[in-house]
VOLUM-24769 format. One line per 10 residues: for each residue y negated, x, z negated of C-alpha. Coordinates in Angstrom, 3 decimals. Each point is the difference from the previous one (the first is absolute). Example, Ala and Ser with C-alpha at 12.3 -4.5 7.8 and 13.67 -1.06 7.14 Angstrom:
! residues 2
4.500/12.300/-7.800; -3.440/1.370/0.660
***
This chain:
! residues 167
-22.314/8.540/11.324; 1.587/-3.414/-0.518; 2.653/0.580/2.674; 0.969/3.348/-1.526; 0.462/-1.589/-3.445; 1.968/-2.904/1.490; 2.160/2.427/1.987; 0.735/2.006/-3.162; 1.121/-3.160/-1.825; 2.245/-0.951/2.898
1.453/3.515/0.144; 0.815/-0.068/-3.730; 1.691/-3.408/0.308; 1.900/1.111/3.100; 1.300/3.138/-1.712; 1.081/-1.979/-3.079; 1.783/-2.518/2.216; 1.704/2.672/2.113; 1.145/1.936/-3.072; 1.338/-3.233/-1.536
1.943/-0.862/3.152; 1.395/3.531/0.147; 1.053/-0.021/-3.653; 1.571/-3.428/-0.534; 3.375/0.659/1.718; 0.400/3.328/-1.839; -0.884/-1.599/-3.324; 2.449/-2.866/0.530; 2.785/2.485/0.774; -0.780/1.753/-3.291
-0.255/-3.052/-2.272; -3.793/0.028/-0.208; -2.880/-2.309/0.886; -3.516/0.751/1.121; -2.568/-1.057/-2.593; -3.096/1.078/1.965; -1.460/2.633/2.304; -3.603/1.172/-0.201; -1.773/2.405/2.296; -3.497/0.764/-1.192
-2.653/2.600/-0.531; -0.332/1.218/-3.581; -2.841/2.439/-0.415; 0.169/2.577/2.777; 3.731/-0.578/0.664; 2.152/-2.675/1.604; 3.021/-1.337/-1.901; 3.052/-1.833/1.265; 1.402/-1.686/-3.105; 3.417/-1.641/0.159
1.160/-2.034/-2.991; 3.664/-0.888/-0.293; 1.822/-2.795/-1.779; 3.570/-1.101/-0.543; 1.288/-3.258/1.474; 0.072/-2.920/-2.441; 3.824/0.005/0.010; 0.373/3.767/-0.641; 1.973/1.293/-2.984; -3.147/1.706/-1.303
-3.600/-1.068/0.537; -1.265/3.564/-0.326; -0.577/2.460/2.835; 1.142/3.517/-0.923; -1.673/3.325/0.660; 2.959/0.800/2.268; -0.735/-3.164/2.019; -3.643/1.049/0.390; 0.986/3.520/1.034; 2.516/-1.256/2.568
-2.589/-2.314/1.575; -2.683/2.697/-0.089; 2.203/2.508/1.854; 1.155/-2.572/2.577; -3.468/-1.450/0.611; -1.686/3.390/0.186; 2.474/1.064/2.682; -0.446/-3.257/1.957; -3.782/0.199/-0.154; 0.050/3.605/1.201
2.252/-0.932/2.946; -1.863/-3.185/0.987; -3.481/1.418/-0.675; -1.637/-3.411/-0.590; -2.712/1.336/-2.336; -2.580/2.145/1.769; -1.726/1.533/-3.036; 1.371/1.925/-2.948; 1.069/-2.107/-2.978; 1.933/0.151/-3.243
3.231/-1.966/-0.227; 0.758/-1.607/-3.360; 3.217/-1.915/-0.652; 0.380/-1.793/-3.317; 1.456/-3.086/-1.640; -1.893/-3.245/-0.486; -0.107/0.851/-3.709; 0.661/-1.833/-3.233; -3.409/-1.652/0.174; 0.346/-1.016/3.637
-2.382/-2.507/1.495; 1.627/-3.246/1.099; -0.709/-0.125/3.734; 2.565/-2.328/1.583; 0.981/-3.570/-0.838; 3.523/1.276/-0.634; -1.398/2.215/-2.803; -0.907/-3.147/-1.952; 3.617/-1.156/0.150; 1.477/3.432/-0.664
-2.181/0.747/-3.022; -0.157/-3.481/-1.543; 0.499/0.341/-3.749; -1.695/3.406/-0.135; -3.284/0.862/-1.702; -2.988/0.224/2.354; -3.663/0.900/-0.174; -2.365/-1.705/2.377; -3.664/0.266/0.864; -1.966/-2.818/1.604
-3.104/0.051/2.168; -1.785/-2.352/-2.369; 0.383/-1.065/-3.600; 2.797/-2.430/-0.748; 0.053/-1.378/-3.529; -2.725/2.465/-0.948; 1.652/3.166/1.337; 0.744/1.884/3.209; 3.068/1.663/-1.547; 3.198/-1.803/-1.036
3.402/1.163/-1.265; 3.209/-1.964/-0.245; 3.502/-0.623/1.212; 0.227/-0.772/3.703; 1.454/-3.446/0.585; -0.415/0.063/3.763; -2.129/-0.836/3.004; 0.155/-3.369/1.683; -2.300/-1.607/2.568; -2.494/2.861/-0.305
-0.218/-0.203/-3.800; 1.215/2.735/-2.374; 1.126/-1.181/-3.428; 0.349/2.178/-3.093; 0.914/-0.755/-3.586; -2.747/1.536/-2.134; 1.730/-0.737/-3.305; -2.641/-2.630/-0.656; 1.228/-2.122/2.900; 0.401/0.073/3.755
-2.873/1.159/2.166; -0.018/-0.929/3.703; -2.334/2.049/2.194; -0.501/-0.482/3.748; 1.242/3.159/1.744; -3.262/0.330/1.944; -1.833/0.411/-3.330; 2.202/2.961/-1.007; -1.423/3.429/0.785; 3.120/1.856/-1.142
3.244/-0.730/-1.828; 2.272/2.759/-1.288; 3.130/0.248/-2.069; -0.964/0.969/-3.542; 1.461/3.170/-1.477; 1.047/-0.692/-3.574; 1.282/2.798/-2.217
***
């Protein structure tokens, strides 16, 4: 049983990696970046989820519906031709979203000065949830301005950090 579970994890990672490698040149040609690829079982179905982003130096930071459709059509065709996924699955192509999670170190540079919401694994200053303006990430420490002062949190203590959506 253990080997089957381990093999399934490896297969999911391999498919995500292969899809990423397949996509990156096409995305670069079309002024897009790859935010993340997930291949996982959700309920009775398998889902291949591709999230797109714009490069930091793009004219617009937003991925359009047309961009998602173009990538969906291209990737669907490539996956059908290369047949790298043995079981049936649903393909979803979307943007990283307004409330995107900050995943890469470059995200902390790109989105410095923006409002963020972060959750920690343990309480820091009496709470596991903190909001503020992202000041950056340096030497493994994320710093935000909470309005009441700067708060520096070691990145390994952060469960999740997202851009805040403010209306």
